[in-house]
N, C-alpha and C positions, 0 to 999 in steps of 0.2 A: 667761309671756313673758319673754324674756331682756332685761334692762335695758341690755345692751351694744349692742343693735341700734339703729342710727341711720338716718336717711334716707340717709346716704351708703352705708351697708352695703347697703340695698335697691337703691340705684341701681347700685352696683358689681355686684351679682348680676344685675340686669336687663341691664346692659351686657355681661356675660360671655355671657348667653344671646343677646343681639343680635349680638355678635361671631361666635358660632358660626353663626348663621343667615346673616349676611353672607358668611362664608367659604364656606359651601356654595353660596350664590347666585353668588359669584365663580367658583367651580369650574364651575358650570353654564354661566355666560356664556363661559368659556374653552372648554369642550367644544363649545358651539354654534358658536363661531368656527372651531374646528378642523374640525368637521363641514362647515360652509359652504365652507371652503377645499378640503376633500377632495372635496366634490361638484363644485366648479368644476374641479378637476384631472381628475376622472373625465369630465366633459363634454368637456374639451379632448382627453383621451386617446381618447374615443369618436369625436370628429370626425377626429382624426388617423388612427385605425384605419380608419374608413370611407373616408377619402381614399386611404389606402394600398391598401385592398382594391379600390377603383375603379381606381386606377392599375395594379394587377396584372391586372385584367380587360382594361384597355387594352393591356397588354403581351403579351396572348395567352393568359393563363390562363383556363380556363372557370370559371364560377360553381360548377359541380359539383365540379371538382377542388379548388378552394380550400375549399369547404365541407367536403368529405370530410377533407382534411388537418387543417384547424383544429379540426374537431369531434373528431378523434382525440386531440388534445392538450388538449381541454377548453375551447377558446376558440370560442364560436359566431361565425359569420360575421355581419357587420353587415347591417342591412337597407339595401339600396341603393335609393334612390328613382329610378325611371326616368321621364323626361318622356314623356308621351303626345303623339302628333301630333294636332293638331286639324283639323277639317274645314274651318276657315276661315269657316264660317257663323256669323253672329251671330244670336242670338235677340232679336227686338224685339217690343215690345208685350207684352201679357199677356192674362189671362183677361178683362180689361175693356176691351180696345182697341175703339175705335169709329171710324166714319167720319163726318166732319162735312160738312154741306152748306156750300158756300162762302157767306160773308157772314153766317152764322148763329152765334149764341153756342154754345159747346161744350155738347153734350147736348141742344140744342133739337131738331134734326131727325136726330140720329144714329141709327145702327142698331148693335146689338151684333153685331160681326163673328163672334165665336166661337160664340155661341149661336143666331144666326140669328133673333133676336127683334127685331121692330120697336120703335122708341121709342113711348112711350105716345101721342104726338100724331101718329104716322105712320099713315095710313089703310090701309096694307098689312096 
């Protein structure tokens, strides 16, 4: 054992190792922040591209024309969501909907509407 070694020598060697580790951790944190910013920019660009594509459709271009042109230059057309018309009907009730006798507590004289089964105390 070298007699010139002191606790300060060990501490400085450990600190050098720790400094290297901290520097690599700092580089990793900076890369993560850069990636997060790039992903946000890409999401913004995708929204802008989709909006411009939709505007081009509204200006008279067909979906097929735009997809053909942009595919030829290596840029896929965005997925444009279209709203579907609804029938206006609302679904109510469910598999367990029952009809209740007036003045009776729920479930007392009810009949399972969907299954056509009488309640347990119903004589039918």
